[in-house]
N, C-alpha and C positions, 0 to 999 in steps of 0.2 A: 129822656123822653119816654115815654109809658108807651105800651105795644101800639094801642090806636093811633099815635100821632106818626111811628115809626115805619105801619103798614101804609098809612097813607103817602109817607115821603116816599117808601119804595114803590109803591104803583105810580106814583109820579114817573119815577125814573124809569121805569118799565114801561110806560107810555111813551116817553121819550126816546127810547130806544125803538121801540116798534115805529115813532116816524122816522128814525135812523135806518132801519131797513127797508120800509116802503121807498124813503128818499133814493136809497142804493138801488133798488130796483127798477128806478125810472130813470137811470143815467144810461146811456146807451150800451155801456159795456160794465155790467156790475162787476166789483171786485168780489171774489168769491171769497177769499180770505179775510176781508173785511167783515162780509156779511156772517161768515161763521163765527168769527170774535164777537159780534154783536147778539147773534141769537145764542151764544153761548153764555154771556152775560144775561141777557135775558132769561133765559132758563134758570140761572144762577139765583137771580133775584125773584122770580115765581117760587122756587124751592124756597128760600128766605122767608118771603109772605106766608107760604103755607104751614112753615113751623111755627111763625110767631102767632098765627093765626089758631093754631090748635095746640 
């Protein structure tokens, strides 16, 4: 898998995580621990994308 296709795949995962975060915020009582985990994973993916692109 080349860098470009890997970035595309990571961006898709990043987008799905954002959808999960948005969905969690829509709940009557969002789960703060779950939100923290989702945000941490999203940031990890963002960092990985940045490393591949540069």
